[in-house]
PASEBA-1860 file (N, C-alpha, C; in nm, 3 decimals):
! residues 84
1> MAYFYNGS> 0.079/-0.119/0.005/0.007/-0.003/0.008/0.088/0.114/0.009 ~ 0.056/0.234/-0.077/0.136/0.351/-0.097/0.022/0.466/-0.075 ~ 0.073/0.560/0.004/-0.007/0.681/0.048/0.055/0.795/-0.032 ~ -0.029/0.851/-0.123/0.022/0.975/-0.208/-0.056/1.091/-0.154 ~ 0.024/1.206/-0.143/-0.043/1.330/-0.089/0.027/1.448/-0.151 ~ -0.046/1.551/-0.186/0.001/1.686/-0.214/-0.074/1.788/-0.154 ~ -0.031/1.854/-0.058/-0.114/1.951/0.028/-0.216/1.888/0.086 ~ -0.361/1.915/0.059/-0.470/1.859/0.124/-0.515/1.757/0.046
9> TSFLLQNY> -0.445/1.723/-0.078/-0.516/1.619/-0.166/-0.435/1.478/-0.127 ~ -0.505/1.375/-0.113/-0.442/1.248/-0.106/-0.524/1.122/-0.148 ~ -0.454/1.016/-0.179/-0.524/0.886/-0.204/-0.424/0.770/-0.187 ~ -0.469/0.665/-0.183/-0.397/0.527/-0.131/-0.386/0.430/-0.261 ~ -0.290/0.378/-0.294/-0.286/0.264/-0.392/-0.228/0.146/-0.337 ~ -0.277/0.026/-0.386/-0.248/-0.094/-0.342/-0.190/-0.175/-0.450 ~ -0.088/-0.256/-0.432/-0.025/-0.342/-0.535/-0.134/-0.458/-0.557 ~ -0.237/-0.430/-0.635/-0.323/-0.529/-0.670/-0.377/-0.502/-0.799
17> YVKEFAEN> -0.376/-0.601/-0.903/-0.414/-0.579/-1.037/-0.501/-0.692/-1.098 ~ -0.613/-0.649/-1.138/-0.703/-0.748/-1.225/-0.750/-0.677/-1.339 ~ -0.706/-0.723/-1.451/-0.738/-0.649/-1.580/-0.869/-0.605/-1.593 ~ -0.970/-0.689/-1.580/-1.100/-0.654/-1.594/-1.157/-0.552/-1.499 ~ -1.109/-0.567/-1.380/-1.133/-0.448/-1.274/-1.076/-0.320/-1.316 ~ -0.947/-0.317/-1.342/-0.886/-0.198/-1.380/-0.948/-0.128/-1.498 ~ -0.991/-0.210/-1.607/-1.034/-0.141/-1.712/-1.182/-0.100/-1.705 ~ -1.245/-0.135/-1.584/-1.394/-0.079/-1.556/-1.395/0.000/-1.422
25> FMMYMLVK> -1.281/0.077/-1.381/-1.277/0.139/-1.276/-1.260/0.290/-1.302 ~ -1.323/0.386/-1.231/-1.298/0.514/-1.242/-1.273/0.588/-1.105 ~ -1.181/0.672/-1.096/-1.146/0.747/-0.978/-1.180/0.896/-1.011 ~ -1.234/0.960/-0.925/-1.270/1.104/-0.939/-1.199/1.183/-0.823 ~ -1.104/1.278/-0.894/-1.022/1.340/-0.791/-1.071/1.494/-0.803 ~ -1.129/1.544/-0.688/-1.183/1.686/-0.689/-1.067/1.772/-0.646 ~ -1.052/1.880/-0.723/-0.926/1.984/-0.702/-0.990/2.114/-0.700 ~ -0.926/2.212/-0.646/-0.967/2.349/-0.644/-0.965/2.415/-0.777
33> NVEDWWIE> -0.866/2.393/-0.857/-0.844/2.451/-0.997/-0.810/2.353/-1.095 ~ -0.899/2.308/-1.183/-0.868/2.210/-1.267/-0.761/2.251/-1.379 ~ -0.762/2.383/-1.408/-0.680/2.426/-1.514/-0.527/2.424/-1.456 ~ -0.512/2.454/-1.341/-0.364/2.439/-1.266/-0.321/2.296/-1.290 ~ -0.404/2.192/-1.265/-0.364/2.050/-1.277/-0.342/2.022/-1.428 ~ -0.432/2.070/-1.508/-0.404/2.045/-1.657/-0.266/2.100/-1.697 ~ -0.245/2.223/-1.649/-0.116/2.294/-1.685/0.005/2.217/-1.644 ~ -0.008/2.164/-1.511/0.108/2.100/-1.459/0.131/1.962/-1.532
41> IQKRNIPK> 0.022/1.894/-1.567/0.042/1.766/-1.638/0.114/1.788/-1.766 ~ 0.063/1.889/-1.846/0.134/1.911/-1.966/0.284/1.952/-1.948 ~ 0.314/2.040/-1.846/0.442/2.096/-1.830/0.520/1.975/-1.792 ~ 0.479/1.865/-1.711/0.577/1.773/-1.679/0.581/1.652/-1.794 ~ 0.494/1.686/-1.889/0.490/1.573/-2.006/0.450/1.438/-1.965 ~ 0.341/1.439/-1.882/0.295/1.319/-1.810/0.237/1.206/-1.932 ~ 0.159/1.268/-2.014/0.095/1.163/-2.117/0.219/1.082/-2.201 ~ 0.328/1.156/-2.234/0.430/1.099/-2.313/0.523/1.004/-2.215
49> KYSVKISP> 0.549/1.062/-2.104/0.632/0.998/-2.010/0.597/0.875/-1.952 ~ 0.457/0.855/-1.931/0.394/0.746/-1.877/0.301/0.676/-1.961 ~ 0.305/0.702/-2.082/0.208/0.647/-2.181/0.060/0.635/-2.129 ~ 0.016/0.761/-2.097/-0.125/0.769/-2.065/-0.213/0.836/-2.166 ~ -0.348/0.816/-2.169/-0.433/0.881/-2.252/-0.488/1.008/-2.179 ~ -0.503/1.106/-2.246/-0.564/1.220/-2.174/-0.651/1.303/-2.265 ~ -0.753/1.375/-2.220/-0.829/1.460/-2.294/-0.841/1.592/-2.216 ~ -0.850/1.698/-2.302/-0.857/1.831/-2.257/-0.975/1.860/-2.163
57> PALREWKM> -0.962/1.949/-2.073/-1.078/2.005/-1.986/-1.198/2.038/-2.053 ~ -1.307/2.007/-1.993/-1.445/2.040/-2.055/-1.546/2.045/-1.932 ~ -1.627/2.149/-1.959/-1.742/2.150/-1.857/-1.850/2.061/-1.888 ~ -1.882/1.977/-1.801/-1.979/1.875/-1.802/-2.111/1.901/-1.762 ~ -2.211/1.840/-1.814/-2.361/1.862/-1.796/-2.389/1.862/-1.642 ~ -2.300/1.790/-1.573/-2.327/1.765/-1.414/-2.271/1.885/-1.328 ~ -2.233/1.993/-1.389/-2.173/2.109/-1.323/-2.033/2.103/-1.290 ~ -1.954/2.009/-1.342/-1.817/2.006/-1.315/-1.730/2.033/-1.438
65> RDFILTDP> -1.617/2.093/-1.411/-1.529/2.104/-1.524/-1.416/2.003/-1.490 ~ -1.394/1.906/-1.594/-1.285/1.800/-1.562/-1.209/1.773/-1.686 ~ -1.088/1.693/-1.672/-1.034/1.629/-1.785/-1.005/1.495/-1.749 ~ -1.000/1.395/-1.855/-0.979/1.274/-1.835/-0.853/1.215/-1.863 ~ -0.807/1.136/-1.768/-0.666/1.075/-1.785/-0.687/0.912/-1.771 ~ -0.639/0.824/-1.863/-0.652/0.676/-1.856/-0.505/0.642/-1.825 ~ -0.486/0.584/-1.698/-0.348/0.556/-1.654/-0.317/0.423/-1.733 ~ -0.185/0.379/-1.715/-0.123/0.279/-1.792/-0.193/0.137/-1.758
73> SGVLWRVA> -0.272/0.120/-1.646/-0.320/-0.010/-1.605/-0.471/0.002/-1.670 ~ -0.510/0.105/-1.711/-0.656/0.115/-1.782/-0.761/0.184/-1.691 ~ -0.711/0.231/-1.565/-0.807/0.294/-1.481/-0.829/0.440/-1.543 ~ -0.944/0.480/-1.541/-0.995/0.611/-1.588/-0.999/0.705/-1.474 ~ -0.933/0.823/-1.478/-0.920/0.923/-1.374/-0.991/1.036/-1.434 ~ -1.073/1.100/-1.356/-1.143/1.234/-1.380/-1.088/1.328/-1.282 ~ -1.017/1.419/-1.329/-0.972/1.530/-1.235/-1.054/1.652/-1.248 ~ -1.140/1.688/-1.144/-1.248/1.759/-1.166/-1.258/1.878/-1.063
81> ENRA> -1.318/1.991/-1.100/-1.348/2.113/-1.029/-1.503/2.137/-1.027 ~ -1.557/2.141/-0.906/-1.695/2.156/-0.883/-1.731/2.309/-0.921 ~ -1.831/2.325/-1.013/-1.878/2.436/-1.059/-2.023/2.480/-1.015 ~ -2.084/2.398/-0.934/-2.206/2.417/-0.900/-2.224/2.517/-0.782
END
């Protein structure tokens, strides 16, 4: 188990992999400013460096602005800012 944190944001990761589970799993990470996260990910060249798929930020119908990142194991991450 690994504990990751940055300021007041944190999550746990476990060394556990089941392909079918990973490819059908979504993580939602709420942040204060989604643009700051987007810029930082681009600046660090995360998509190329770690072979991840990424889509640009967009305002969703459920009143959140987010971008989507699919990590190397197939987990879909939504990095989101609440706009409600």
